[in-house]
Structures are given as structure tokens and as C-alpha cells.
C-alpha positions as CSV (number, residue, x, y, z in Angstrom):
1,M,86.3,81.5,79.9
2,S,88.1,85.3,79.0
3,V,89.2,87.3,82.2
4,I,89.2,90.9,82.4
5,V,90.3,93.2,85.7
6,F,89.2,96.7,86.6
7,A,92.9,97.9,87.4
8,E,91.7,101.2,89.1
9,Q,95.0,104.1,88.3
10,S,95.5,107.6,90.7
11,E,97.2,110.0,89.1
12,G,98.3,107.9,86.0
13,S,100.3,105.1,88.1
14,F,98.8,101.7,89.8
15,K,98.5,100.8,93.7
16,K,100.2,97.7,94.8
17,K,95.9,96.1,95.0
18,A,95.6,97.0,91.5
19,L,98.4,95.1,89.8
20,E,97.4,92.8,92.5
21,A,93.8,91.8,90.6
22,V,95.5,92.1,88.0
23,Q,97.7,89.4,88.9
24,Y,94.9,87.4,90.3
25,A,92.8,87.2,87.1
26,A,96.4,86.6,84.9
27,N,96.2,83.3,87.1
28,I,92.7,82.8,87.0
29,A,92.7,83.0,83.3
30,E,95.8,80.7,83.5
31,R,93.4,77.5,84.9
32,L,90.7,78.5,82.2
33,G,93.5,78.7,79.5
34,S,92.5,82.2,78.4
35,S,94.1,84.8,79.3
36,A,93.6,88.0,81.1
37,T,92.6,92.1,79.6
38,A,92.7,95.2,82.2
39,V,90.7,97.7,82.2
40,V,92.2,101.2,82.6
41,L,89.9,104.4,83.8
42,G,90.9,108.1,82.4
43,S,93.8,110.1,81.8
44,I,97.2,107.8,82.0
45,A,100.2,106.9,79.9
46,G,100.1,104.3,77.4
47,A,103.4,103.3,78.6
48,A,102.1,102.9,82.0
49,M,99.1,100.8,80.5
50,Q,101.9,98.2,78.8
51,E,103.8,98.0,82.1
52,L,100.5,95.2,83.6
53,G,101.8,92.8,81.0
54,K,104.6,92.9,83.6
55,Y,101.4,91.7,86.4
56,G,100.0,89.0,83.3
57,A,97.3,91.1,80.7
58,S,97.9,90.2,77.8
59,K,96.1,93.1,76.6
60,V,94.4,96.5,78.4
61,L,91.0,98.6,77.2
62,H,91.8,102.1,78.1
63,V,88.8,104.1,78.3
64,A,90.4,108.0,78.0
65,D,87.6,109.8,79.1
66,G,88.6,112.3,81.4
67,R,85.7,112.5,83.6
68,L,87.0,109.4,84.7
69,D,90.0,110.8,86.6
70,N,86.7,111.7,89.4
71,F,85.4,108.6,90.9
72,S,81.5,107.4,89.9
73,S,80.6,104.1,90.7
74,R,77.5,104.5,88.0
75,A,79.9,105.4,85.2
76,A,83.5,103.0,85.8
77,A,80.2,100.3,85.7
78,K,79.0,101.0,82.7
79,A,82.9,100.9,81.5
80,L,83.6,97.8,83.0
81,I,80.4,96.8,81.8
82,A,81.0,97.6,78.1
83,A,84.6,95.8,78.8
84,A,82.9,92.5,79.4
85,N,80.8,92.8,77.1
86,K,83.4,93.2,74.1
87,E,85.5,90.6,75.4
88,S,82.6,88.2,76.0
89,A,84.7,87.8,79.7
90,K,83.2,85.6,82.1
91,V,84.5,86.1,84.6
92,I,85.2,89.7,85.8
93,V,87.8,90.1,89.2
94,L,88.1,93.6,90.9
95,S,89.7,94.7,94.3
96,H,87.8,94.3,97.3
97,D,88.5,98.0,98.6
98,V,85.8,100.8,98.4
99,V,86.0,101.2,94.5
100,G,85.9,97.4,93.7
101,R,82.8,97.6,96.3
102,A,80.6,100.3,94.6
103,V,81.2,99.0,91.5
104,A,81.3,94.8,92.1
105,P,77.2,94.8,92.3
106,R,76.0,97.2,90.1
107,V,77.8,94.7,87.2
108,S,76.8,92.5,89.0
109,A,73.4,93.1,88.4
110,A,73.3,94.1,85.2
111,L,75.0,91.0,83.8
112,S,73.5,89.0,86.0
113,A,76.6,87.6,87.9
114,G,77.3,86.0,91.1
115,L,79.8,88.4,93.0
116,V,81.7,86.5,95.4
117,A,83.1,89.3,97.5
118,G,86.3,89.2,99.7
119,A,88.5,86.3,98.3
120,V,91.0,84.9,99.4
121,A,92.7,82.3,96.9
122,L,92.2,81.2,93.3
123,P,89.7,79.6,92.7
124,E,89.6,75.9,92.0
125,V,87.8,75.5,88.8
126,G,88.5,71.3,88.3
127,N,84.7,70.6,89.2
128,G,82.6,73.8,89.1
129,F,83.8,77.1,89.9
130,V,84.3,77.3,93.3
131,V,85.5,80.5,95.6
132,R,87.2,81.2,99.0
133,K,86.1,83.4,101.1
134,N,86.7,84.9,104.6
135,V,82.8,85.3,107.0
136,F,82.2,85.4,110.2
137,A,83.8,88.4,110.5
138,G,87.6,86.6,109.8
139,K,86.7,83.8,112.0
140,A,85.7,81.4,109.2
141,F,86.4,81.0,105.3
142,A,83.7,79.2,102.9
143,D,84.0,78.1,100.0
144,V,81.4,79.4,97.4
145,S,80.7,77.5,94.6
146,V,79.3,80.2,91.6
147,N,77.1,78.8,88.8
148,S,76.2,82.2,86.7
149,E,77.4,82.4,83.2
150,V,78.9,85.4,84.6
151,K,80.9,85.4,88.0
152,V,82.0,88.6,89.7
153,I,84.9,87.9,92.1
154,T,86.5,91.1,94.5
155,L,89.9,90.2,95.8
156,M,91.2,91.0,99.3
157,P,93.9,93.5,98.8
158,N,97.3,92.0,100.8
159,T,96.4,88.0,99.8
160,F,99.4,87.4,97.1
161,A,102.7,88.5,96.9
162,V,102.8,91.0,93.6
163,V,105.9,89.8,91.1
164,A,106.6,90.9,88.1
165,K,107.7,89.0,85.3
166,D,108.8,89.7,82.0
167,G,105.5,91.0,78.9
168,T,104.1,94.0,77.7
169,A,100.1,94.5,77.2
170,T,98.8,96.4,74.2
171,V,96.5,98.9,75.1
172,E,93.7,99.6,73.0
173,A,90.9,102.0,73.2
174,L,87.4,101.3,73.9
175,E,84.6,104.4,73.7
176,V,81.8,103.9,76.0
177,V,79.4,106.2,75.5
178,F,77.8,108.2,79.0
179,T,76.0,109.9,79.7
180,D,75.0,113.2,82.6
181,E,73.3,110.5,84.8
182,D,76.7,108.8,85.3
183,F,78.2,111.6,86.1
184,S,75.4,112.8,88.3
185,I,77.5,112.9,92.3
186,T,80.1,115.4,91.6
187,V,83.4,115.6,93.4
188,T,84.3,118.8,95.0
189,A,87.7,117.8,95.8
190,T,89.9,115.5,97.4
191,N,92.2,115.0,100.3
192,K,94.6,112.5,99.9
193,V,97.8,111.5,101.9
194,S,100.8,111.3,100.9
195,G,104.4,110.7,102.5
196,T,102.9,107.6,104.2
197,V,102.0,103.6,102.6
198,P,98.6,103.3,102.4
199,L,96.9,101.0,105.0
200,S,95.1,98.4,103.0
201,E,98.3,97.8,101.5
202,A,100.8,98.6,103.9
203,E,103.0,95.0,104.8
204,L,104.1,96.4,108.5
205,V,101.6,98.4,110.2
206,V,101.7,99.7,114.1
207,S,98.3,100.8,115.8
208,G,97.5,101.9,119.3
209,G,94.0,102.5,121.5
210,R,93.1,104.5,124.0
211,G,95.2,102.2,126.5
212,L,97.7,105.5,125.5
213,K,95.9,107.4,127.3
214,G,96.4,110.0,125.4
215,P,97.6,112.5,121.5
216,E,99.9,113.7,123.9
217,N,101.4,110.0,123.6
218,W,100.9,109.1,119.8
219,G,105.1,110.1,119.3
220,I,106.1,106.4,121.3
221,L,104.5,105.0,118.4
222,E,105.0,107.4,115.8
223,D,109.1,107.0,116.7
224,L,108.3,103.0,116.7
225,A,106.5,102.7,112.9
226,G,109.3,105.3,111.4
227,A,112.2,102.7,112.9
228,L,110.2,99.9,111.5
229,G,109.2,101.4,108.5
230,A,105.4,101.1,109.0
231,S,102.2,102.6,108.9
232,L,100.0,104.4,111.3
233,A,97.0,103.2,112.3
234,C,94.1,103.5,114.9
235,S,91.4,101.6,117.1
236,R,87.7,103.5,116.5
237,P,87.6,105.0,119.9
238,V,90.8,107.4,119.1
239,A,89.6,108.6,116.4
240,D,86.0,109.0,116.9
241,S,88.1,111.1,119.8
242,H,89.8,113.1,117.4
243,W,93.0,112.2,118.2
244,R,94.8,110.8,115.1
245,P,92.5,111.3,111.7
246,H,89.6,108.8,111.0
247,H,92.1,108.1,107.7
248,E,93.9,105.7,110.2
249,H,90.8,104.2,111.7
250,V,91.1,100.2,111.3
251,G,88.0,97.7,112.2
252,Q,84.8,96.3,111.4
253,T,83.4,99.9,110.8
254,G,86.6,101.1,109.6
255,G,89.5,100.4,107.3
256,T,90.1,96.1,106.7
257,I,94.0,94.9,106.7
258,R,96.4,92.0,105.6
259,P,99.9,93.0,107.0
260,N,102.3,90.8,107.2
261,L,102.8,92.2,110.7
262,Y,100.4,93.9,113.3
263,I,101.3,95.7,116.7
264,A,98.5,96.6,118.5
265,V,99.6,98.4,121.4
266,G,96.9,99.4,124.1
267,I,93.5,98.1,122.3
268,S,91.1,95.5,123.6
269,G,90.4,93.9,120.9
270,A,86.9,93.4,120.5
271,I,85.3,92.1,118.3
272,Q,84.6,95.3,115.9
273,H,88.5,96.0,116.0
274,L,89.5,91.9,115.0
275,A,86.8,92.0,112.1
276,G,88.9,94.6,110.9
277,V,92.7,93.1,111.3
278,N,92.6,89.7,112.0
279,G,94.4,88.6,108.3
280,S,97.4,89.8,109.5
281,K,100.0,87.5,109.4
282,T,101.5,87.8,112.4
283,I,99.9,89.6,114.8
284,V,101.8,91.0,118.8
285,V,99.7,92.2,121.0
286,I,101.2,94.8,123.7
287,N,98.3,95.6,127.1
288,K,98.9,96.1,130.3
289,D,95.5,94.3,131.2
290,P,96.3,90.4,131.0
291,E,92.9,89.6,130.1
292,A,92.4,92.0,127.4
293,P,90.4,89.5,124.4
294,F,93.2,90.6,122.1
295,F,95.9,88.2,123.1
296,K,93.2,85.2,122.7
297,A,94.0,86.3,118.3
298,A,97.7,87.4,118.8
299,D,101.1,85.1,117.9
300,Y,102.9,87.0,120.3
301,G,102.2,89.0,124.1
302,I,103.2,92.0,126.2
303,V,101.6,92.5,129.2
304,G,102.9,96.2,130.8
305,D,102.3,99.8,130.5
306,A,103.1,100.2,126.1
307,L,104.2,103.8,127.6
308,T,107.3,101.7,128.7
309,I,107.4,98.5,126.6
310,I,106.9,101.2,123.5
311,P,110.4,103.2,123.8
312,K,112.8,100.5,124.7
313,L,110.7,98.4,121.2
314,T,111.9,101.1,119.5
315,A,115.4,100.8,121.0
316,A,115.8,97.6,120.6
317,V,114.7,98.0,116.6
318,K,116.7,100.5,115.8
319,A,120.0,98.5,117.3
320,F,118.9,96.0,115.9
321,K,119.3,97.7,112.3
322,A,122.5,99.2,113.2
323,S,124.5,96.1,113.9
């Protein structure tokens, strides 16, 4: 079974989640006694694609059409299907993010492939092909047996540590015939956040809720995040009230994150919020309400006023780093 993986690039470089997907695909290929081929779309230097060999890709298929620099789910799916047919691929891997969730179902339908969305472990291949994923908003796992000839998997970001090794991938051009219909949705503008680690890739996250009482108090969270080197997030009510930008919203209707450390400040912990963060390795909850539901999911909890606790916590972090 050959394995292909969609390695999403942005402005000529690969984000951590793309490298994680490549590494995951390479590990699957090793279990199957095969090799992993990455598929890269759009404008990017050959040297950058060769670097995917450090994460397990033996080959890269590059679709160089410049129109692919602006994301189109239809065009991306067509390119991935063409790559799968060329390589006779039996396993196709994508990241479980906005792009992967848009492309994977198209690929699955076109190839009559079974789809497992949001995998959190390598598949078991000793007796069939079984993939573990989260279910019930992350409260449980399901082991899904995939019996179709072709299998599509989306990998939940931050599931595995990314480790670079020695290796260089060969790069081949892949010609795909697109139509105007493949680019029927036109991107007119893209607003990108700079200067911070994207929440989907962050290993440390500090998040705030309505318990901070207003946007004027957000500075204390920014100070804590700065001291820790963490990214900032927020609950839905905070984003809906325009205290913080919507790209910081995590939860069932926002982003799903899996950091090593998630500090929730003034967030009650409703099930909708937990659905987006309960994959975190360690959860710390700070809330003045001792009955807040979030304490049941927390590894560590502090009962008290966040406006008093956070400055003291920030001072302690700075003192620890200084020592």
C-alpha cells in the first residue's frame, strides 16, 4: 500500500501541522512496508520541498499551477486524486484543519474511500486497518475499522511531536488539468495574523473568558502569555462581544487545539468550550466559582479572582525564568 500525504505550504514554507502529517504518513508507510509521497501545491522552491525528506517523505509530487496559491477545495482535491491515481495510493493523509476538512470528503467520495476524520493515533494494521479517533466532543475514543480499498485519514494537529531526521526527498512535477470551474470561488483578500504561533500549533495557550469582566483587563493575560511564550485564546462569548478577535475563539464552534498546557482564566467550562480544548495535555483552571464545571476537567485548579491571581502568577513565572 503506497501512502500519499497532502503537505500544505504557505508562502513557500511548511507549518508544523504539515510536517506532522508527513511524519505520520511516513510512519504508516513503514508499518505497511511501503513509502510516503508528499503532494505540494502552488509556488514554492524545490529546496523547501526536498526538506520534507527529513520528516519521512521519499518523494514529492509538485503541482506548480500558480492559481493554487489561493486555496480552492475543488482544485486541491483534484490534484490529490491525480496524485493518488499516479502512485496507486491506498492511504491518503491530510491534516484535520480547515483545509483538510474541506478536501478530504471530496477525495473520499471520488475514490470511494473510507474516511476517518480526526485521527489521534497510528492505525493498527496487523489485523485489518483500524484507526483511533475522538468521539463525543473528545470525551471518548472510537476505533474505526476501514474496509475500503482506499483509505483517507485526517490527523488531529499536535498529536505527535515533530522530529527531523536525515533525509532528502526527490521532487517530481505532476501535471493536472484544471478547469475554470475548479477555481469558481475567488479569494479577494487574505488577512493573516503575524507575530504569534497559530493556535492549532501552539504548545502553550493562555485563554480568557467573561470572568475577566471586560477587554480593558486583557493586558494581564497578555503579560502572562508573554512571560510563558504562549499564544492567546478566548471563549465564544468573549469573541462575540468583540473583546478579542474571532481567530482566538476556541471551542466547538471555534478552533480545536491540543497544546501541552492550556490555562483557562475566568471560563466556566461549558461542554461547547471543552469540545475544543479537552485534547490538551495539561489543563489549569482559574475561576472564582468553585462550582465551575471546568474544574472537573482540570488537572490543576485555583479558586480565586483572576485579576488578583494572574499578576502574581506572571511575577512568579518571570522570577523563575530569571533564576
